[in-house]
C-alpha positions, 0 to 999 in steps of 0.5 A: 312311384319312388322307393320307400324311404328307409334308415338304409336309404337315409344313411346312403344319402349322408344322414345320421340318426341322432338319439336325443334325450327328452322331448326331441327323443320322443318324436324321433328318431331324428336325423342330421346331415351337414350340408355345405357353408352356412350363412356366409355373412355370419361365419364363413367356417360354419356349416349348414345343418339339416334335420329330418324325421321319417314320419310314421303312423304314430305322427298322424292326426285323426285326419290321417296326415302328420300332426301340425304339432309334430311339424312345429316341434320339428321346425322348432328343434331344427332352427334351435339346433342350427342356431346353436351350431352357428353360435359356437354351441351357445344354448338358445330357447325359443321365445317366438315361433311363427309357423305357416302350414302350406301342405300336408305331410304323410306317413312314410315321408321324410321331413327335412328342416333347413334354416338360416340365421338372419341376425344374432345379437348378444341376447337374441337370434333371429331365424327363418326356416323351411320344412320340406318333403322331397323338395316340396315345402310343407311349412315355413317358420320364423323364430326368435330365440333367446341366447342362454349361456356359454358353449355347451353340448346339445 
């Protein structure tokens, strides 16, 4: 059995804790890590980002597994943040998010979101992503986001 995931073990793997205001801050703390080149066809200098969350008992539903709403919120936040980075920090909001749940997640597991920008127009961004635990896919998502404004802090 692998050792338990801790803040210290995540930091040792290059993850950084990110405190955010609003709803994203309520579900966290969220973790972020820069990982190599993102979607070479769009911008070669852009970096891929992964977002994560260490699931706790507070994230469970009555069945004893991580609530689907938390999985969806994490997938939504991760894909939106990845789009924000890829679009030079232009704010986006989710217009549609199709989520498919493939396996349960449990307290003590570290949930990781990675995404890919499929296409960006002047007003819409098309994304897809995966939420995984230790390399095993828990959920997938396809999102359409509306570009709101010029560059901003996220």
